[in-house]
BAVO-506230 format. One record per atom (N, C-alpha, C, O): residue number from 1; chain; z, x, y. Coordinates in pm, 1 decimal, always signed. Example, Ala and Ser with C-alpha at 12.3 -4.5 7.8 and 13.67 -1.06 7.14 Angstrom:
% BAVO-506230
seq_mol_z_x_y
1_A_+780.0_+1319.0_-569.0
1_A_+780.0_+1230.0_-450.0
1_A_+780.0_+1320.0_-330.0
1_A_+846.5_+1423.6_-331.9
2_A_+708.0_+1285.0_-225.0
2_A_+714.0_+1367.0_-106.0
2_A_+787.0_+1290.0_+3.0
2_A_+803.9_+1340.9_+113.8
% end
This chain:
% BAVO-506230
seq_mol_z_x_y
1_A_-33951.6_-24291.2_+8576.1
1_A_-33997.7_-24166.4_+8522.7
1_A_-34012.2_-24053.5_+8661.9
1_A_-33983.6_-23934.0_+8655.0
2_A_-34051.6_-24108.0_+8757.1
2_A_-34084.2_-24017.9_+8874.2
2_A_-33956.0_-23997.2_+8923.3
2_A_-33948.2_-23877.0_+8948.9
3_A_-33844.5_-24056.8_+8951.3
3_A_-33711.6_-24019.7_+9017.3
3_A_-33669.9_-23905.9_+8897.1
3_A_-33624.2_-23798.2_+8935.4
4_A_-33682.5_-23925.6_+8785.6
4_A_-33626.1_-23846.7_+8699.3
4_A_-33685.5_-23705.5_+8696.7
4_A_-33623.4_-23599.8_+8685.7
5_A_-33823.1_-23724.8_+8709.4
5_A_-33913.5_-23577.2_+8730.0
5_A_-33807.8_-23491.1_+8823.5
5_A_-33755.9_-23383.2_+8795.1
6_A_-33785.1_-23597.4_+8984.9
6_A_-33741.2_-23524.7_+9078.3
6_A_-33594.4_-23481.5_+9057.4
6_A_-33542.1_-23408.1_+9141.2
7_A_-33535.7_-23517.7_+8964.9
7_A_-33394.6_-23479.5_+8911.9
7_A_-33411.8_-23336.1_+8861.0
7_A_-33350.1_-23235.2_+8895.1
8_A_-33515.5_-23351.6_+8766.7
8_A_-33522.8_-23208.4_+8673.1
8_A_-33543.7_-23099.0_+8741.7
8_A_-33490.1_-22990.8_+8717.8
9_A_-33651.0_-23129.8_+8862.3
9_A_-33695.4_-23035.5_+8937.7
9_A_-33593.8_-22971.3_+9019.9
9_A_-33620.9_-22856.4_+9054.7
10_A_-33474.8_-23023.5_+9061.4
10_A_-33379.9_-23005.1_+9140.4
10_A_-33280.9_-22947.1_+9058.9
10_A_-33181.8_-22898.5_+9113.5
11_A_-33293.1_-22944.8_+8931.4
11_A_-33202.1_-22853.2_+8839.5
11_A_-33260.6_-22759.5_+8833.3
11_A_-33185.1_-22663.7_+8816.3
12_A_-33393.8_-22724.5_+8839.6
12_A_-33453.1_-22629.1_+8781.4
12_A_-33461.7_-22528.8_+8893.8
12_A_-33431.1_-22412.3_+8868.4
13_A_-33493.2_-22556.0_+8993.4
13_A_-33492.4_-22482.4_+9141.6
13_A_-33337.2_-22479.0_+9182.4
13_A_-33320.8_-22425.7_+9292.1
14_A_-33226.9_-22520.5_+9124.0
14_A_-33100.2_-22510.5_+9170.6
14_A_-33063.8_-22367.9_+9191.2
14_A_-33027.8_-22341.2_+9305.8
15_A_-33065.4_-22267.2_+9102.6
15_A_-33038.4_-22124.8_+9074.9
15_A_-33141.6_-22021.3_+9091.2
15_A_-33117.4_-21901.6_+9106.1
16_A_-33284.3_-22087.2_+9086.6
16_A_-33388.5_-22017.3_+9094.4
16_A_-33526.6_-22063.3_+9170.7
16_A_-33585.8_-22166.0_+9137.5
17_A_-33564.9_-21990.7_+9259.7
17_A_-33661.6_-22010.5_+9354.0
17_A_-33796.0_-22023.1_+9234.8
17_A_-33826.6_-21924.4_+9167.8
18_A_-33876.3_-22169.3_+9218.2
18_A_-34006.2_-22154.9_+9170.4
18_A_-34122.7_-22201.1_+9228.6
18_A_-34122.1_-22261.5_+9335.8
19_A_-34245.3_-22171.3_+9151.0
19_A_-34373.1_-22228.0_+9248.8
19_A_-34416.4_-22322.9_+9141.8
19_A_-34361.3_-22339.6_+9033.0
20_A_-34513.9_-22377.7_+9184.0
20_A_-34586.7_-22484.7_+9155.2
20_A_-34648.9_-22461.6_+8994.3
20_A_-34673.1_-22553.0_+8915.5
21_A_-34667.0_-22320.6_+8969.9
21_A_-34734.9_-22315.0_+8818.3
21_A_-34604.2_-22294.2_+8732.1
21_A_-34601.9_-22349.7_+8622.2
22_A_-34511.1_-22230.3_+8765.8
22_A_-34374.8_-22218.2_+8700.2
22_A_-34307.3_-22369.9_+8633.9
22_A_-34268.1_-22377.3_+8517.5
23_A_-34303.2_-22472.3_+8720.7
23_A_-34254.2_-22570.6_+8732.5
23_A_-34385.2_-22655.0_+8654.4
23_A_-34341.1_-22737.4_+8574.4
24_A_-34481.1_-22652.6_+8658.7
24_A_-34559.9_-22709.7_+8577.2
24_A_-34539.3_-22688.2_+8414.8
24_A_-34520.4_-22774.9_+8329.5
25_A_-34549.1_-22542.1_+8398.7
25_A_-34538.8_-22490.3_+8269.6
25_A_-34400.9_-22566.3_+8217.8
25_A_-34412.5_-22635.1_+8116.3
26_A_-34237.1_-22555.7_+8298.1
26_A_-34161.6_-22583.4_+8239.5
26_A_-34126.2_-22752.9_+8212.1
26_A_-34039.0_-22790.5_+8133.9
27_A_-34190.6_-22820.5_+8272.5
27_A_-34203.8_-22934.5_+8295.0
27_A_-34303.2_-23022.9_+8183.3
27_A_-34276.8_-23131.3_+8131.3
28_A_-34417.9_-22943.4_+8166.7
28_A_-34508.3_-22999.0_+8074.9
28_A_-34594.3_-23106.2_+8156.8
28_A_-34635.4_-23192.2_+8078.8
29_A_-34625.1_-23123.6_+8256.8
29_A_-34683.6_-23259.5_+8341.9
29_A_-34796.2_-23190.0_+8408.5
29_A_-34808.6_-23067.6_+8403.0
30_A_-34870.4_-23260.5_+8465.4
30_A_-35035.4_-23197.2_+8548.2
30_A_-34951.7_-23113.0_+8669.6
30_A_-34838.1_-23152.2_+8696.1
31_A_-34997.7_-23018.2_+8729.7
31_A_-34970.7_-22946.1_+8845.3
31_A_-34974.3_-23051.0_+8935.9
31_A_-34868.0_-23083.0_+8989.1
32_A_-35108.8_-23130.0_+8972.7
32_A_-35115.6_-23209.4_+9060.0
32_A_-34969.6_-23338.0_+9093.4
32_A_-34926.2_-23378.9_+9201.2
33_A_-34924.0_-23373.9_+8939.6
33_A_-34795.3_-23450.7_+8963.8
33_A_-34689.2_-23361.1_+9034.7
33_A_-34633.5_-23401.3_+9136.9
34_A_-34663.7_-23248.1_+8983.9
34_A_-34589.9_-23143.5_+9041.3
34_A_-34580.2_-23133.3_+9175.7
34_A_-34469.2_-23136.2_+9228.9
35_A_-34687.1_-23121.0_+9243.5
35_A_-34701.5_-23067.0_+9371.0
35_A_-34691.8_-23221.1_+9437.6
35_A_-34653.7_-23212.5_+9554.3
36_A_-34711.6_-23334.3_+9402.9
36_A_-34682.1_-23466.8_+9473.5
36_A_-34551.1_-23477.9_+9481.5
36_A_-34509.1_-23482.8_+9597.2
37_A_-34446.7_-23485.4_+9370.6
37_A_-34329.8_-23460.7_+9377.7
37_A_-34252.0_-23364.4_+9479.8
37_A_-34154.5_-23402.0_+9544.8
38_A_-34297.8_-23257.5_+9484.8
38_A_-34256.4_-23169.4_+9585.9
38_A_-34306.2_-23177.0_+9724.3
38_A_-34257.4_-23116.0_+9819.5
39_A_-34366.1_-23224.3_+9726.4
39_A_-34426.4_-23290.1_+9862.9
39_A_-34341.7_-23378.9_+9906.9
39_A_-34307.6_-23368.9_+10024.7
40_A_-34290.5_-23479.6_+9830.8
40_A_-34184.4_-23586.7_+9873.0
40_A_-34038.8_-23536.7_+9879.6
40_A_-33943.0_-23596.0_+9929.0
41_A_-34040.7_-23432.0_+9828.0
41_A_-33855.9_-23361.9_+9837.2
41_A_-33916.0_-23274.6_+9922.9
41_A_-33840.4_-23302.1_+10016.1
42_A_-33988.0_-23193.0_+9969.4
42_A_-34000.6_-23080.8_+10080.9
42_A_-33949.3_-23146.3_+10230.1
42_A_-33990.1_-23251.9_+10278.3
43_A_-33835.1_-23041.6_+10297.2
43_A_-33798.0_-23110.7_+10406.7
43_A_-33695.2_-23223.9_+10395.2
43_A_-33650.1_-23278.8_+10495.8
44_A_-33660.9_-23255.9_+10277.6
44_A_-33529.2_-23333.1_+10234.6
44_A_-33449.1_-23285.2_+10153.9
44_A_-33328.9_-23304.2_+10172.5
45_A_-33493.7_-23211.2_+10044.2
45_A_-33404.4_-23155.9_+9965.8
45_A_-33455.6_-23010.0_+9951.7
45_A_-33386.4_-22909.7_+9934.3
46_A_-33557.6_-23016.1_+9960.0
46_A_-33648.1_-22880.3_+9907.8
46_A_-33675.6_-22786.7_+10081.9
46_A_-33660.1_-22850.9_+10185.7
47_A_-33710.6_-22655.4_+10085.6
47_A_-33772.1_-22573.1_+10137.5
47_A_-33893.8_-22487.4_+10061.0
47_A_-33879.2_-22476.8_+9939.2
48_A_-33979.3_-22442.6_+10103.5
48_A_-34050.1_-22384.3_+10043.3
48_A_-34088.2_-22231.5_+10137.1
48_A_-34095.8_-22227.7_+10259.9
49_A_-34108.6_-22113.1_+10043.7
49_A_-34118.9_-21987.8_+10113.2
49_A_-34265.8_-21929.4_+10057.5
49_A_-34294.7_-21943.1_+9938.6
50_A_-34358.5_-21862.0_+10154.0
50_A_-34462.2_-21820.6_+10080.5
50_A_-34429.0_-21680.2_+10062.4
50_A_-34370.0_-21606.2_+10141.1
51_A_-34482.1_-21651.0_+9931.2
51_A_-34518.7_-21521.0_+9905.8
51_A_-34613.2_-21510.0_+9843.9
51_A_-34636.9_-21562.6_+9735.2
52_A_-34706.4_-21411.2_+9930.8
52_A_-34839.0_-21362.5_+9849.0
52_A_-34908.7_-21533.0_+9872.4
52_A_-34880.3_-21593.3_+9975.9
53_A_-34983.9_-21586.7_+9784.6
53_A_-35065.7_-21698.0_+9773.4
53_A_-34977.8_-21818.3_+9730.4
53_A_-35010.3_-21935.3_+9750.7
54_A_-34858.4_-21777.3_+9666.6
54_A_-34795.0_-21864.0_+9578.2
54_A_-34667.0_-21930.8_+9725.7
54_A_-34627.8_-21860.5_+9818.8
55_A_-34637.8_-22044.0_+9707.7
55_A_-34503.1_-22109.8_+9771.4
55_A_-34399.5_-22118.8_+9644.0
55_A_-34418.1_-22150.9_+9526.6
56_A_-34293.6_-22080.8_+9709.3
56_A_-34192.1_-22107.6_+9588.1
56_A_-34076.6_-22175.9_+9692.2
56_A_-34057.0_-22146.3_+9810.1
57_A_-34005.6_-22278.9_+9607.7
57_A_-33927.9_-22412.9_+9652.1
57_A_-33782.1_-22358.0_+9594.3
57_A_-33759.3_-22283.1_+9499.2
58_A_-33704.0_-22414.7_+9675.1
58_A_-33574.8_-22385.3_+9664.3
58_A_-33485.9_-22512.5_+9737.0
58_A_-33545.3_-22595.2_+9806.1
59_A_-33361.1_-22519.1_+9718.5
59_A_-33274.4_-22619.1_+9745.5
59_A_-33235.5_-22595.2_+9874.7
59_A_-33211.8_-22478.1_+9904.7
60_A_-33223.0_-22686.3_+9963.1
60_A_-33157.8_-22645.6_+10117.9
60_A_-33050.5_-22762.0_+10150.1
60_A_-32968.7_-22763.4_+10242.0
61_A_-33074.3_-22868.0_+10041.4
61_A_-32920.6_-22981.2_+10073.2
61_A_-32836.9_-22953.6_+9949.1
61_A_-32891.1_-22981.9_+9842.3
62_A_-32722.6_-22906.7_+9945.4
62_A_-32598.0_-22860.2_+9904.9
62_A_-32555.9_-22975.9_+9838.7
62_A_-32514.1_-22972.1_+9723.0
63_A_-32567.2_-23114.1_+9927.0
63_A_-32514.0_-23264.3_+9862.3
63_A_-32606.2_-23275.7_+9755.0
63_A_-32550.9_-23302.3_+9648.3
64_A_-32719.4_-23264.7_+9750.5
64_A_-32837.9_-23296.3_+9638.4
64_A_-32793.5_-23220.5_+9524.8
64_A_-32776.3_-23271.3_+9414.0
65_A_-32772.3_-23083.2_+9555.0
65_A_-32757.9_-23021.8_+9421.1
65_A_-32622.7_-23043.7_+9372.5
65_A_-32611.5_-23035.9_+9250.2
66_A_-32500.3_-23073.3_+9449.3
66_A_-32381.8_-23144.7_+9380.8
66_A_-32404.9_-23288.3_+9306.4
66_A_-32329.6_-23328.6_+9217.7
67_A_-32475.1_-23332.7_+9335.6
67_A_-32505.3_-23472.0_+9297.2
67_A_-32574.2_-23456.1_+9179.8
67_A_-32528.6_-23530.2_+9092.7
68_A_-32675.2_-23381.8_+9139.5
68_A_-32724.9_-23342.4_+9017.0
68_A_-32588.6_-23265.1_+8916.0
68_A_-32578.3_-23287.8_+8795.4
69_A_-32508.1_-23188.1_+8980.4
69_A_-32411.7_-23132.3_+8899.9
69_A_-32337.4_-23246.1_+8850.0
69_A_-32321.0_-23255.5_+8728.4
70_A_-32281.5_-23350.3_+8942.8
70_A_-32218.0_-23449.1_+8915.8
70_A_-32293.5_-23539.6_+8803.0
70_A_-32218.4_-23602.2_+8728.2
71_A_-32386.5_-23548.7_+8789.5
71_A_-32444.7_-23629.1_+8696.8
71_A_-32503.1_-23543.1_+8559.0
71_A_-32574.2_-23588.8_+8469.5
72_A_-32467.9_-23452.3_+8567.7
72_A_-32423.3_-23351.9_+8437.2
72_A_-32605.5_-23323.3_+8384.9
72_A_-32615.3_-23290.6_+8266.6
73_A_-32740.6_-23333.7_+8463.1
73_A_-32837.1_-23310.8_+8432.2
73_A_-32885.8_-23148.6_+8437.7
73_A_-32999.3_-23117.0_+8402.0
% end
């Protein structure tokens, strides 16, 4: 389940930067769970940009994004 959540997060932020609140609403899972996944992905696949009080996450690894596209997710 956890790997699937990361794939879905990757797909959701492939085209638009999202913050934890947005991802929590879209995924319908607890904020703490989303934060844990983002923490594990940050620096490897994702980067974060602070805007005001919020951190917005986006994809930095083009290969990871391409893999998601190939999988059709």
